N, CA, C, O and the ligand as a Tripos MOL2 file, in Angstrom:
@<TRIPOS>MOLECULE
protein
  261   259    66     0     0
PROTEIN
NO_CHARGES

@<TRIPOS>ATOM
      1 N         -50.6050  -80.2850    1.1910 N.3       1 MET1
      2 CA        -51.2130  -80.2330    0.1600 C.3       1 MET1
      3 C         -50.7070  -78.8990   -0.7200 C.2       1 MET1
      4 O         -50.7060  -77.7810   -0.2050 O.2       1 MET1
      5 N         -50.2900  -79.1250   -2.0580 N.am      2 ARG2
      6 CA        -49.6980  -77.9800   -2.6580 C.3       2 ARG2
      7 C         -50.9870  -77.3280   -3.4970 C.2       2 ARG2
      8 O         -51.7970  -77.9840   -4.1520 O.2       2 ARG2
      9 N         -50.9840  -75.8790   -3.3190 N.am      3 ARG3
     10 CA        -51.9410  -75.2510   -3.9230 C.3       3 ARG3
     11 C         -51.4160  -74.2400   -5.0310 C.2       3 ARG3
     12 O         -52.1850  -73.7100   -5.8330 O.2       3 ARG3
     13 N         -50.0960  -74.0230   -5.0140 N.am      4 ARG4
     14 CA        -49.4550  -73.3420   -6.1460 C.3       4 ARG4
     15 C         -48.1160  -73.5480   -6.2400 C.2       4 ARG4
     16 O         -47.4650  -73.9120   -5.2610 O.2       4 ARG4
     17 N         -47.5310  -73.3160   -7.5250 N.am      5 LYS5
     18 CA        -46.1850  -73.7620   -7.7730 C.3       5 LYS5
     19 C         -45.2340  -72.3680   -7.3430 C.2       5 LYS5
     20 O         -45.4290  -71.1700   -7.5490 O.2       5 LYS5
     21 N         -44.1490  -73.0900   -6.6690 N.am      6 ILE6
     22 CA        -43.2490  -72.0070   -6.1020 C.3       6 ILE6
     23 C         -42.1430  -72.1670   -7.2140 C.2       6 ILE6
     24 O         -41.6560  -73.2420   -7.5630 O.2       6 ILE6
     25 N         -41.8070  -70.8440   -7.7450 N.am      7 LEU7
     26 CA        -40.4820  -70.8750   -8.6680 C.3       7 LEU7
     27 C         -39.2730  -70.7370   -8.1970 C.2       7 LEU7
     28 O         -39.1440  -69.5970   -7.7500 O.2       7 LEU7
     29 N         -38.3070  -71.3800   -8.0870 N.am      8 VAL8
     30 CA        -37.0030  -71.5640   -7.7270 C.3       8 VAL8
     31 C         -36.2900  -70.4050   -8.3940 C.2       8 VAL8
     32 O         -36.5020  -70.4470   -9.6060 O.2       8 VAL8
     33 N         -35.6020  -69.4930   -8.0790 N.am      9 PRO9
     34 CA        -34.9670  -68.4230   -8.7140 C.3       9 PRO9
     35 C         -33.4070  -68.9290   -9.1990 C.2       9 PRO9
     36 O         -32.5790  -69.5370   -8.5210 O.2       9 PRO9
     37 N         -33.3260  -68.5670  -10.2960 N.am     10 GLN10
     38 CA        -32.0630  -69.2460  -10.9530 C.3      10 GLN10
     39 C         -31.2520  -68.0390  -11.3640 C.2      10 GLN10
     40 O         -31.2400  -67.8050  -12.5730 O.2      10 GLN10
     41 N         -30.6150  -67.2840  -10.6230 N.am     11 PRO11
     42 CA        -30.1240  -65.9560  -10.9080 C.3      11 PRO11
     43 C         -28.8960  -66.1840  -12.0260 C.2      11 PRO11
     44 O         -28.5240  -65.2220  -12.6990 O.2      11 PRO11
     45 N         -28.3370  -67.3980  -12.1770 N.am     12 ARG12
     46 CA        -27.2790  -67.5180  -13.0330 C.3      12 ARG12
     47 C         -27.5300  -68.0480  -14.4500 C.2      12 ARG12
     48 O         -26.6190  -68.0960  -15.2760 O.2      12 ARG12
     49 N         -28.7090  -68.4210  -14.6990 N.am     13 SER13
     50 CA        -29.3090  -68.7880  -15.8880 C.3      13 SER13
     51 C         -30.3160  -67.6170  -16.3820 C.2      13 SER13
     52 O         -31.3360  -67.4710  -15.7090 O.2      13 SER13
     53 N         -30.1430  -66.8910  -17.3410 N.am     14 ARG14
     54 CA        -30.9080  -65.7740  -17.7920 C.3      14 ARG14
     55 C         -30.6520  -65.4370  -19.2680 C.2      14 ARG14
     56 O         -29.8660  -66.0970  -19.9480 O.2      14 ARG14
     57 N         -31.3870  -64.3200  -19.7690 N.am     15 PHE15
     58 CA        -31.1880  -64.0840  -21.1950 C.3      15 PHE15
     59 C         -30.0980  -62.9560  -21.3350 C.2      15 PHE15
     60 O         -29.9430  -62.0410  -20.5260 O.2      15 PHE15
     61 N         -29.3430  -63.1650  -22.5190 N.am     16 VAL16
     62 CA        -28.4090  -62.3970  -22.6660 C.3      16 VAL16
     63 C         -28.6990  -61.5350  -24.0320 C.2      16 VAL16
     64 O         -29.2680  -62.0550  -24.9930 O.2      16 VAL16
     65 N         -28.2390  -60.1140  -24.0310 N.am     17 LYS17
     66 CA        -28.1570  -59.5680  -25.4010 C.3      17 LYS17
     67 C         -26.9070  -59.6900  -25.9300 C.2      17 LYS17
     68 O         -26.1210  -59.0300  -25.2500 O.2      17 LYS17
     69 N         -26.3550  -60.2620  -26.8760 N.am     18 ILE18
     70 CA        -25.1230  -60.3710  -27.4980 C.3      18 ILE18
     71 C         -24.9200  -59.8840  -28.8410 C.2      18 ILE18
     72 O         -25.7810  -59.9490  -29.7180 O.2      18 ILE18
     73 N         -23.6340  -59.3400  -29.0030 N.am     19 LYS19
     74 CA        -23.3130  -58.7380  -30.4510 C.3      19 LYS19
     75 C         -22.2720  -59.5670  -31.0860 C.2      19 LYS19
     76 O         -21.1900  -59.7750  -30.5360 O.2      19 LYS19
     77 N         -22.6340  -60.0990  -32.3850 N.am     20 CYS20
     78 CA        -21.7720  -60.5530  -33.0130 C.3      20 CYS20
     79 C         -20.4040  -59.8320  -33.4650 C.2      20 CYS20
     80 O         -20.4110  -58.7610  -34.0720 O.2      20 CYS20
     81 N         -19.1880  -60.5510  -33.0970 N.am     21 PRO21
     82 CA        -17.8450  -59.4580  -33.1630 C.3      21 PRO21
     83 C         -17.5030  -59.4140  -34.7840 C.2      21 PRO21
     84 O         -16.6040  -58.7090  -35.2430 O.2      21 PRO21
     85 N         -18.2700  -60.1890  -35.5040 N.am     22 ASP22
     86 CA        -17.9580  -59.9900  -37.1270 C.3      22 ASP22
     87 C         -18.7520  -59.1010  -37.5010 C.2      22 ASP22
     88 O         -18.2140  -58.0710  -37.9070 O.2      22 ASP22
     89 N         -20.1280  -59.1460  -37.5090 N.am     23 CYS23
     90 CA        -20.9810  -58.4630  -38.2810 C.3      23 CYS23
     91 C         -21.7100  -57.3640  -37.6390 C.2      23 CYS23
     92 O         -22.3140  -56.5630  -38.3530 O.2      23 CYS23
     93 N         -21.7130  -57.2320  -36.2150 N.am     24 GLY24
     94 CA        -22.4800  -56.4790  -35.3130 C.3      24 GLY24
     95 C         -23.6250  -56.5280  -34.9470 C.2      24 GLY24
     96 O         -24.1380  -55.7000  -34.1940 O.2      24 GLY24
     97 N         -24.3350  -57.7610  -35.5560 N.am     25 ASN25
     98 CA        -25.6390  -58.1590  -35.3960 C.3      25 ASN25
     99 C         -26.0250  -58.3770  -33.8690 C.2      25 ASN25
    100 O         -25.3030  -59.1600  -33.2500 O.2      25 ASN25
    101 N         -27.0490  -57.7950  -33.2070 N.am     26 VAL26
    102 CA        -27.3040  -58.0630  -31.9710 C.3      26 VAL26
    103 C         -28.6740  -58.8320  -31.9000 C.2      26 VAL26
    104 O         -29.7240  -58.5060  -32.4530 O.2      26 VAL26
    105 N         -28.4130  -60.0210  -31.0270 N.am     27 GLN27
    106 CA        -29.6860  -60.9350  -31.0090 C.3      27 GLN27
    107 C         -29.6410  -61.4330  -29.5980 C.2      27 GLN27
    108 O         -28.5750  -61.3240  -28.9930 O.2      27 GLN27
    109 N         -30.6220  -61.9370  -29.0380 N.am     28 VAL28
    110 CA        -31.1120  -62.2220  -27.5450 C.3      28 VAL28
    111 C         -30.8390  -63.9820  -27.5740 C.2      28 VAL28
    112 O         -31.2670  -64.7360  -28.4480 O.2      28 VAL28
    113 N         -30.1020  -64.3370  -26.5030 N.am     29 THR29
    114 CA        -29.9430  -65.7610  -26.3370 C.3      29 THR29
    115 C         -29.8420  -66.1280  -24.9880 C.2      29 THR29
    116 O         -29.5210  -65.2760  -24.1600 O.2      29 THR29
    117 N         -30.0980  -67.4040  -24.6270 N.am     30 PHE30
    118 CA        -30.2680  -67.8230  -23.3310 C.3      30 PHE30
    119 C         -28.7550  -68.1240  -22.8910 C.2      30 PHE30
    120 O         -27.9740  -68.7950  -23.5660 O.2      30 PHE30
    121 N         -28.4650  -67.5410  -21.6900 N.am     31 SER31
    122 CA        -26.9880  -67.5640  -21.2680 C.3      31 SER31
    123 C         -26.6300  -68.9910  -20.9890 C.2      31 SER31
    124 O         -25.4280  -69.2520  -21.0470 O.2      31 SER31
    125 N         -27.5900  -70.1150  -20.6510 N.am     32 HIS32
    126 CA        -27.1620  -71.5890  -20.5780 C.3      32 HIS32
    127 C         -27.6000  -72.3580  -21.7300 C.2      32 HIS32
    128 O         -28.0740  -73.4700  -21.4980 O.2      32 HIS32
    129 N         -27.5330  -72.0040  -22.7850 N.am     33 ALA33
    130 CA        -27.7370  -72.5530  -24.1470 C.3      33 ALA33
    131 C         -27.3330  -74.0110  -24.0740 C.2      33 ALA33
    132 O         -26.1600  -74.2400  -23.7780 O.2      33 ALA33
    133 N         -28.2000  -75.0880  -24.3180 N.am     34 SER34
    134 CA        -27.6530  -76.4930  -24.3330 C.3      34 SER34
    135 C         -27.2190  -76.6620  -25.7180 C.2      34 SER34
    136 O         -26.5260  -77.6610  -25.9110 O.2      34 SER34
    137 N         -27.4950  -75.8300  -26.8480 N.am     35 THR35
    138 CA        -27.1760  -76.0740  -28.1260 C.3      35 THR35
    139 C         -26.3960  -74.8720  -28.6940 C.2      35 THR35
    140 O         -26.5340  -73.7480  -28.2130 O.2      35 THR35
    141 N         -25.5890  -75.1260  -29.7070 N.am     36 GLU36
    142 CA        -24.8850  -74.1320  -30.3690 C.3      36 GLU36
    143 C         -25.7020  -73.0430  -30.7300 C.2      36 GLU36
    144 O         -26.8280  -73.2880  -31.1620 O.2      36 GLU36
    145 N         -25.2420  -71.6590  -30.6020 N.am     37 VAL37
    146 CA        -26.1670  -70.5750  -31.0060 C.3      37 VAL37
    147 C         -25.2900  -69.9840  -32.0330 C.2      37 VAL37
    148 O         -24.0870  -69.7660  -31.8860 O.2      37 VAL37
    149 N         -26.1200  -69.7000  -33.2780 N.am     38 LYS38
    150 CA        -25.2820  -68.9440  -34.3360 C.3      38 LYS38
    151 C         -25.6000  -67.5750  -34.5960 C.2      38 LYS38
    152 O         -26.6410  -67.1290  -34.1140 O.2      38 LYS38
    153 N         -24.8490  -66.8300  -35.2960 N.am     39 CYS39
    154 CA        -25.3670  -65.5420  -35.6480 C.3      39 CYS39
    155 C         -26.4770  -65.5080  -36.6750 C.2      39 CYS39
    156 O         -26.4720  -66.3260  -37.5950 O.2      39 CYS39
    157 N         -27.4510  -64.5750  -36.5570 N.am     40 HIS40
    158 CA        -28.8070  -64.9390  -37.4790 C.3      40 HIS40
    159 C         -28.2900  -64.4700  -38.7460 C.2      40 HIS40
    160 O         -28.7040  -64.9500  -39.8020 O.2      40 HIS40
    161 N         -27.3090  -63.4580  -38.7020 N.am     41 ALA41
    162 CA        -27.0430  -62.6460  -39.9190 C.3      41 ALA41
    163 C         -25.8600  -63.4420  -40.7630 C.2      41 ALA41
    164 O         -26.0290  -63.7280  -41.9480 O.2      41 ALA41
    165 N         -24.8010  -63.7330  -40.1360 N.am     42 CYS42
    166 CA        -23.5000  -64.1050  -40.7260 C.3      42 CYS42
    167 C         -23.2760  -65.7290  -40.5760 C.2      42 CYS42
    168 O         -22.5430  -66.2880  -41.3920 O.2      42 CYS42
    169 N         -23.8540  -66.4110  -39.6260 N.am     43 GLY43
    170 CA        -23.8090  -67.6860  -39.2770 C.3      43 GLY43
    171 C         -22.5710  -68.1090  -38.2680 C.2      43 GLY43
    172 O         -22.2780  -69.2700  -37.9820 O.2      43 GLY43
    173 N         -21.8920  -66.8940  -37.7790 N.am     44 ARG44
    174 CA        -20.7740  -67.2090  -36.9090 C.3      44 ARG44
    175 C         -21.2670  -67.9730  -35.6180 C.2      44 ARG44
    176 O         -22.4380  -67.7470  -35.3110 O.2      44 ARG44
    177 N         -20.6090  -68.7780  -34.8730 N.am     45 THR45
    178 CA        -20.9550  -69.3310  -33.8190 C.3      45 THR45
    179 C         -20.6140  -68.4040  -32.6150 C.2      45 THR45
    180 O         -19.4630  -68.0150  -32.4180 O.2      45 THR45
    181 N         -21.7120  -68.0520  -31.7830 N.am     46 LEU46
    182 CA        -21.8070  -67.1890  -30.7300 C.3      46 LEU46
    183 C         -21.7430  -67.7830  -29.2720 C.2      46 LEU46
    184 O         -21.1890  -67.2870  -28.2910 O.2      46 LEU46
    185 N         -22.3500  -68.8080  -29.3540 N.am     47 VAL47
    186 CA        -22.4840  -69.5930  -27.9570 C.3      47 VAL47
    187 C         -22.2070  -71.0700  -28.2300 C.2      47 VAL47
    188 O         -22.7210  -71.7510  -29.1170 O.2      47 VAL47
    189 N         -21.2530  -71.4760  -27.2630 N.am     48 LYS48
    190 CA        -21.1040  -72.9990  -27.2520 C.3      48 LYS48
    191 C         -21.3020  -73.4770  -26.2240 C.2      48 LYS48
    192 O         -20.8170  -72.9110  -25.2450 O.2      48 LYS48
    193 N         -22.1210  -74.7520  -26.0290 N.am     49 PRO49
    194 CA        -22.4420  -75.3330  -24.7980 C.3      49 PRO49
    195 C         -21.3410  -75.9710  -24.1390 C.2      49 PRO49
    196 O         -20.4670  -76.4480  -24.8630 O.2      49 PRO49
    197 N         -21.2230  -76.0660  -22.8510 N.am     50 ARG50
    198 CA        -19.9690  -76.5160  -22.0190 C.3      50 ARG50
    199 C         -20.4150  -77.0630  -20.8670 C.2      50 ARG50
    200 O         -20.2560  -76.4620  -19.8040 O.2      50 ARG50
    201 N         -21.0300  -78.2710  -20.9280 N.am     51 GLY51
    202 CA        -21.3570  -79.1880  -19.7520 C.3      51 GLY51
    203 C         -22.0690  -78.3920  -18.7020 C.2      51 GLY51
    204 O         -21.5180  -78.1930  -17.6200 O.2      51 GLY51
    205 N         -23.4850  -77.8400  -19.0080 N.am     52 GLY52
    206 CA        -24.1090  -76.9510  -18.1790 C.3      52 GLY52
    207 C         -23.9520  -75.6840  -18.3310 C.2      52 GLY52
    208 O         -24.9680  -75.0030  -18.1880 O.2      52 GLY52
    209 N         -22.8190  -75.0690  -18.6190 N.am     53 LYS53
    210 CA        -22.6760  -73.6260  -18.6490 C.3      53 LYS53
    211 C         -22.3910  -73.3450  -20.3360 C.2      53 LYS53
    212 O         -21.9210  -74.1800  -21.1090 O.2      53 LYS53
    213 N         -22.6840  -72.3550  -20.5820 N.am     54 ALA54
    214 CA        -22.4320  -71.9930  -22.0670 C.3      54 ALA54
    215 C         -21.2520  -70.9720  -22.0970 C.2      54 ALA54
    216 O         -21.0120  -70.0660  -21.2980 O.2      54 ALA54
    217 N         -20.5640  -71.3540  -23.2410 N.am     55 GLU55
    218 CA        -19.3430  -70.3240  -23.2570 C.3      55 GLU55
    219 C         -19.8390  -69.1550  -24.5320 C.2      55 GLU55
    220 O         -20.1510  -69.4840  -25.6760 O.2      55 GLU55
    221 N         -19.8170  -67.9210  -24.0640 N.am     56 ILE56
    222 CA        -20.3520  -66.9350  -24.8660 C.3      56 ILE56
    223 C         -19.2780  -66.4380  -25.6340 C.2      56 ILE56
    224 O         -18.4370  -65.7540  -25.0490 O.2      56 ILE56
    225 N         -19.1440  -66.6850  -26.9750 N.am     57 LEU57
    226 CA        -17.9610  -65.8830  -27.9200 C.3      57 LEU57
    227 C         -18.3050  -64.6720  -28.4380 C.2      57 LEU57
    228 O         -17.6520  -64.2560  -29.3940 O.2      57 LEU57
    229 N         -19.2480  -63.9880  -27.9730 N.am     58 ALA58
    230 CA        -19.5280  -62.7580  -28.5570 C.3      58 ALA58
    231 C         -19.6150  -61.6900  -27.5890 C.2      58 ALA58
    232 O         -19.4150  -62.1450  -26.4630 O.2      58 ALA58
    233 N         -19.8450  -60.3910  -27.5880 N.am     59 GLU59
    234 CA        -19.7840  -59.3660  -26.9600 C.3      59 GLU59
    235 C         -21.2180  -59.1990  -26.1210 C.2      59 GLU59
    236 O         -22.2740  -59.0530  -26.7370 O.2      59 GLU59
    237 N         -21.1710  -59.2290  -24.8340 N.am     60 ILE60
    238 CA        -22.3490  -59.2760  -24.1140 C.3      60 ILE60
    239 C         -22.8780  -57.5440  -23.9480 C.2      60 ILE60
    240 O         -22.2750  -56.6600  -23.3400 O.2      60 ILE60
    241 N         -24.1030  -57.4340  -24.6510 N.am     61 VAL61
    242 CA        -24.5040  -56.1080  -24.5580 C.3      61 VAL61
    243 C         -25.2140  -55.7140  -23.3020 C.2      61 VAL61
    244 O         -25.0950  -54.6980  -22.6180 O.2      61 VAL61
    245 N         -25.9560  -56.7300  -23.1680 N.am     62 GLU62
    246 CA        -27.0640  -56.3790  -21.7750 C.3      62 GLU62
    247 C         -27.4370  -57.8280  -21.2690 C.2      62 GLU62
    248 O         -27.4050  -58.8180  -22.0000 O.2      62 GLU62
    249 N         -27.7720  -57.8410  -20.0200 N.am     63 TYR63
    250 CA        -28.3330  -59.0240  -19.2790 C.3      63 TYR63
    251 C         -29.8110  -58.6160  -19.2100 C.2      63 TYR63
    252 O         -30.0860  -57.4830  -18.8160 O.2      63 TYR63
    253 N         -30.7960  -59.4870  -19.5780 N.am     64 LEU64
    254 CA        -32.1900  -59.6240  -19.5610 C.3      64 LEU64
    255 C         -32.6350  -60.2780  -18.4560 C.2      64 LEU64
    256 O         -31.9510  -61.1890  -17.9890 O.2      64 LEU64
    257 N         -33.9180  -59.8880  -17.8390 N.am     65 ARG65
    258 CA        -34.3840  -60.7210  -16.9290 C.3      65 ARG65
    259 C         -35.7400  -61.1730  -17.3960 C.2      65 ARG65
    260 O         -36.3960  -61.9630  -16.7180 O.2      65 ARG65
    261 ZN        -22.5410  -62.0140  -37.3090 Zn       66 ZN66
@<TRIPOS>BOND
     1     1     2 1
     2     2     3 1
     3     3     4 2
     4     3     5 am
     5     5     6 1
     6     6     7 1
     7     7     8 2
     8     7     9 am
     9     9    10 1
    10    10    11 1
    11    11    12 2
    12    11    13 am
    13    13    14 1
    14    14    15 1
    15    15    16 2
    16    15    17 am
    17    17    18 1
    18    18    19 1
    19    19    20 2
    20    19    21 am
    21    21    22 1
    22    22    23 1
    23    23    24 2
    24    23    25 am
    25    25    26 1
    26    26    27 1
    27    27    28 2
    28    27    29 am
    29    29    30 1
    30    30    31 1
    31    31    32 2
    32    31    33 am
    33    33    34 1
    34    34    35 1
    35    35    36 2
    36    35    37 am
    37    37    38 1
    38    38    39 1
    39    39    40 2
    40    39    41 am
    41    41    42 1
    42    42    43 1
    43    43    44 2
    44    43    45 am
    45    45    46 1
    46    46    47 1
    47    47    48 2
    48    47    49 am
    49    49    50 1
    50    50    51 1
    51    51    52 2
    52    51    53 am
    53    53    54 1
    54    54    55 1
    55    55    56 2
    56    55    57 am
    57    57    58 1
    58    58    59 1
    59    59    60 2
    60    59    61 am
    61    61    62 1
    62    62    63 1
    63    63    64 2
    64    63    65 am
    65    65    66 1
    66    66    67 1
    67    67    68 2
    68    67    69 am
    69    69    70 1
    70    70    71 1
    71    71    72 2
    72    71    73 am
    73    73    74 1
    74    74    75 1
    75    75    76 2
    76    75    77 am
    77    77    78 1
    78    78    79 1
    79    79    80 2
    80    79    81 am
    81    81    82 1
    82    82    83 1
    83    83    84 2
    84    83    85 am
    85    85    86 1
    86    86    87 1
    87    87    88 2
    88    87    89 am
    89    89    90 1
    90    90    91 1
    91    91    92 2
    92    91    93 am
    93    93    94 1
    94    94    95 1
    95    95    96 2
    96    95    97 am
    97    97    98 1
    98    98    99 1
    99    99   100 2
   100    99   101 am
   101   101   102 1
   102   102   103 1
   103   103   104 2
   104   103   105 am
   105   105   106 1
   106   106   107 1
   107   107   108 2
   108   107   109 am
   109   109   110 1
   110   110   111 1
   111   111   112 2
   112   111   113 am
   113   113   114 1
   114   114   115 1
   115   115   116 2
   116   115   117 am
   117   117   118 1
   118   118   119 1
   119   119   120 2
   120   119   121 am
   121   121   122 1
   122   122   123 1
   123   123   124 2
   124   123   125 am
   125   125   126 1
   126   126   127 1
   127   127   128 2
   128   127   129 am
   129   129   130 1
   130   130   131 1
   131   131   132 2
   132   131   133 am
   133   133   134 1
   134   134   135 1
   135   135   136 2
   136   135   137 am
   137   137   138 1
   138   138   139 1
   139   139   140 2
   140   139   141 am
   141   141   142 1
   142   142   143 1
   143   143   144 2
   144   143   145 am
   145   145   146 1
   146   146   147 1
   147   147   148 2
   148   147   149 am
   149   149   150 1
   150   150   151 1
   151   151   152 2
   152   151   153 am
   153   153   154 1
   154   154   155 1
   155   155   156 2
   156   155   157 am
   157   157   158 1
   158   158   159 1
   159   159   160 2
   160   159   161 am
   161   161   162 1
   162   162   163 1
   163   163   164 2
   164   163   165 am
   165   165   166 1
   166   166   167 1
   167   167   168 2
   168   167   169 am
   169   169   170 1
   170   170   171 1
   171   171   172 2
   172   171   173 am
   173   173   174 1
   174   174   175 1
   175   175   176 2
   176   175   177 am
   177   177   178 1
   178   178   179 1
   179   179   180 2
   180   179   181 am
   181   181   182 1
   182   182   183 1
   183   183   184 2
   184   183   185 am
   185   185   186 1
   186   186   187 1
   187   187   188 2
   188   187   189 am
   189   189   190 1
   190   190   191 1
   191   191   192 2
   192   191   193 am
   193   193   194 1
   194   194   195 1
   195   195   196 2
   196   195   197 am
   197   197   198 1
   198   198   199 1
   199   199   200 2
   200   199   201 am
   201   201   202 1
   202   202   203 1
   203   203   204 2
   204   203   205 am
   205   205   206 1
   206   206   207 1
   207   207   208 2
   208   207   209 am
   209   209   210 1
   210   210   211 1
   211   211   212 2
   212   211   213 am
   213   213   214 1
   214   214   215 1
   215   215   216 2
   216   215   217 am
   217   217   218 1
   218   218   219 1
   219   219   220 2
   220   219   221 am
   221   221   222 1
   222   222   223 1
   223   223   224 2
   224   223   225 am
   225   225   226 1
   226   226   227 1
   227   227   228 2
   228   227   229 am
   229   229   230 1
   230   230   231 1
   231   231   232 2
   232   231   233 am
   233   233   234 1
   234   234   235 1
   235   235   236 2
   236   235   237 am
   237   237   238 1
   238   238   239 1
   239   239   240 2
   240   239   241 am
   241   241   242 1
   242   242   243 1
   243   243   244 2
   244   243   245 am
   245   245   246 1
   246   246   247 1
   247   247   248 2
   248   247   249 am
   249   249   250 1
   250   250   251 1
   251   251   252 2
   252   251   253 am
   253   253   254 1
   254   254   255 1
   255   255   256 2
   256   255   257 am
   257   257   258 1
   258   258   259 1
   259   259   260 2
@<TRIPOS>SUBSTRUCTURE
     1 MET1         2 RESIDUE 1 A MET
     2 ARG2         6 RESIDUE 1 A ARG
     3 ARG3        10 RESIDUE 1 A ARG
     4 ARG4        14 RESIDUE 1 A ARG
     5 LYS5        18 RESIDUE 1 A LYS
     6 ILE6        22 RESIDUE 1 A ILE
     7 LEU7        26 RESIDUE 1 A LEU
     8 VAL8        30 RESIDUE 1 A VAL
     9 PRO9        34 RESIDUE 1 A PRO
    10 GLN10       38 RESIDUE 1 A GLN
    11 PRO11       42 RESIDUE 1 A PRO
    12 ARG12       46 RESIDUE 1 A ARG
    13 SER13       50 RESIDUE 1 A SER
    14 ARG14       54 RESIDUE 1 A ARG
    15 PHE15       58 RESIDUE 1 A PHE
    16 VAL16       62 RESIDUE 1 A VAL
    17 LYS17       66 RESIDUE 1 A LYS
    18 ILE18       70 RESIDUE 1 A ILE
    19 LYS19       74 RESIDUE 1 A LYS
    20 CYS20       78 RESIDUE 1 A CYS
    21 PRO21       82 RESIDUE 1 A PRO
    22 ASP22       86 RESIDUE 1 A ASP
    23 CYS23       90 RESIDUE 1 A CYS
    24 GLY24       94 RESIDUE 1 A GLY
    25 ASN25       98 RESIDUE 1 A ASN
    26 VAL26      102 RESIDUE 1 A VAL
    27 GLN27      106 RESIDUE 1 A GLN
    28 VAL28      110 RESIDUE 1 A VAL
    29 THR29      114 RESIDUE 1 A THR
    30 PHE30      118 RESIDUE 1 A PHE
    31 SER31      122 RESIDUE 1 A SER
    32 HIS32      126 RESIDUE 1 A HIS
    33 ALA33      130 RESIDUE 1 A ALA
    34 SER34      134 RESIDUE 1 A SER
    35 THR35      138 RESIDUE 1 A THR
    36 GLU36      142 RESIDUE 1 A GLU
    37 VAL37      146 RESIDUE 1 A VAL
    38 LYS38      150 RESIDUE 1 A LYS
    39 CYS39      154 RESIDUE 1 A CYS
    40 HIS40      158 RESIDUE 1 A HIS
    41 ALA41      162 RESIDUE 1 A ALA
    42 CYS42      166 RESIDUE 1 A CYS
    43 GLY43      170 RESIDUE 1 A GLY
    44 ARG44      174 RESIDUE 1 A ARG
    45 THR45      178 RESIDUE 1 A THR
    46 LEU46      182 RESIDUE 1 A LEU
    47 VAL47      186 RESIDUE 1 A VAL
    48 LYS48      190 RESIDUE 1 A LYS
    49 PRO49      194 RESIDUE 1 A PRO
    50 ARG50      198 RESIDUE 1 A ARG
    51 GLY51      202 RESIDUE 1 A GLY
    52 GLY52      206 RESIDUE 1 A GLY
    53 LYS53      210 RESIDUE 1 A LYS
    54 ALA54      214 RESIDUE 1 A ALA
    55 GLU55      218 RESIDUE 1 A GLU
    56 ILE56      222 RESIDUE 1 A ILE
    57 LEU57      226 RESIDUE 1 A LEU
    58 ALA58      230 RESIDUE 1 A ALA
    59 GLU59      234 RESIDUE 1 A GLU
    60 ILE60      238 RESIDUE 1 A ILE
    61 VAL61      242 RESIDUE 1 A VAL
    62 GLU62      246 RESIDUE 1 A GLU
    63 TYR63      250 RESIDUE 1 A TYR
    64 LEU64      254 RESIDUE 1 A LEU
    65 ARG65      258 RESIDUE 1 A ARG
    66 ZN66       261 GROUP 0 **** ****
């Protein structure tokens, strides 16, 4: 009988703070985004989905948990 949920740790999927190489805008995104992520300020593509893993096309400032 299950009484509580067990969270499975997923160390490779987390949030990252990224910096747009074009305008320097910093924003937070999921490192395994399944959709394209664009810069909120200038619209440049910062993250491209690639079959489960996302390709980050911006500077990673910080990893968040
Ligand atoms: Zn930008």
